[in-house]
C-alpha positions in Angstrom: -16.8 -56.5 43.3 -13.0 -56.1 43.2 -11.4 -53.3 45.1 -8.4 -51.3 43.8 -6.2 -53.0 46.4 -7.2 -56.5 45.1 -6.5 -55.4 41.5 -3.1 -54.1 42.4 -2.4 -57.4 44.3 -3.6 -59.5 41.4 -1.4 -57.4 39.0 1.6 -57.8 41.3 1.1 -61.5 41.7 0.7 -61.9 37.9 3.9 -60.0 37.3 5.8 -62.0 39.9 4.5 -65.4 38.7 4.9 -64.8 35.0 7.7 -66.7 33.3 10.9 -64.7 32.6 11.2 -63.3 29.1 14.3 -64.7 27.5 15.4 -66.0 24.2 15.0 -69.7 23.4 17.9 -72.1 23.7 18.6 -72.9 20.0 21.5 -75.2 20.9 19.3 -77.4 23.1 16.5 -77.4 20.5 19.0 -78.4 17.7 20.5 -81.1 19.9 17.0 -82.6 20.5 16.2 -82.5 16.8 19.5 -84.2 16.0 18.8 -86.9 18.6 15.4 -87.5 17.1 16.9 -87.7 13.6 19.6 -90.2 14.8 17.0 -92.3 16.6 14.8 -92.5 13.5 17.8 -93.4 11.3 18.8 -96.1 13.8 15.3 -97.5 13.7 15.3 -97.6 9.9 18.8 -99.3 9.8 17.7 -101.8 12.4 14.6 -102.7 10.4 16.7 -103.1 7.2 19.1 -105.3 9.1 16.4 -107.7 10.4 14.7 -107.9 7.0 18.0 -108.7 5.3 18.9 -111.2 8.0 15.5 -113.0 7.7 15.9 -113.1 3.9 19.4 -114.4 4.1 18.5 -117.0 6.8 15.7 -118.3 4.5 18.1 -118.4 1.6 20.7 -120.4 3.6 17.9 -122.7 4.8 16.7 -123.3 1.3 20.3 -124.0 0.1 20.8 -126.4 3.0 17.6 -128.3 2.0 18.7 -128.3 -1.6 22.1 -129.7 -0.6 20.4 -132.4 1.4 18.1 -133.3 -1.5 21.1 -133.4 -3.9 23.2 -135.5 -1.6 20.4 -138.1 -1.4 20.0 -138.3 -5.2 21.1 -141.6 -6.6 23.4 -140.0 -9.1 25.4 -138.2 -6.3 25.0 -140.9 -3.6 28.6 -142.1 -4.1 29.9 -138.7 -3.3 27.6 -138.1 -0.4 28.8 -140.9 1.7 26.8 -143.2 4.0 25.2 -140.4 6.1 23.9 -138.5 3.0 25.7 -135.4 4.3 29.2 -136.0 3.0 28.8 -133.5 0.2 26.8 -130.9 2.2 29.3 -129.8 4.9 32.1 -128.5 2.5 29.6 -126.8 0.3 27.8 -125.3 3.3 31.1 -124.1 4.7 31.9 -122.3 1.4 28.4 -120.8 1.5 28.8 -119.6 5.1 32.2 -118.2 4.4 30.9 -116.3 1.4 27.9 -115.1 3.5 30.3 -113.8 6.3 32.6 -112.0 3.9 29.5 -110.2 2.3 28.3 -109.2 5.8 31.8 -107.8 6.7 32.2 -106.0 3.4 28.9 -104.0 3.9 29.9 -102.6 7.3 
């Protein structure tokens, strides 16, 4: 059984070890929420960038293959040159310049 002295000691210890009563720090909580929102927005933007980059890389690859196939066609062979790439580099340069200007325009 607990004696009155032990009850008083327990109450005293509970009062001493209890956390201080104070208002919450709304500024800190708001900062944490803003940081979480910013991190989520950054993750979404990064995902959109990589999807866009993969799609555009596939498109450039497809155009490169198309240019190679066109440059090896008998009708265009005189314009392609001996290496079958004579037509492709200038067209690819135009494509890459357009691609670069589209990228810079979006940022």
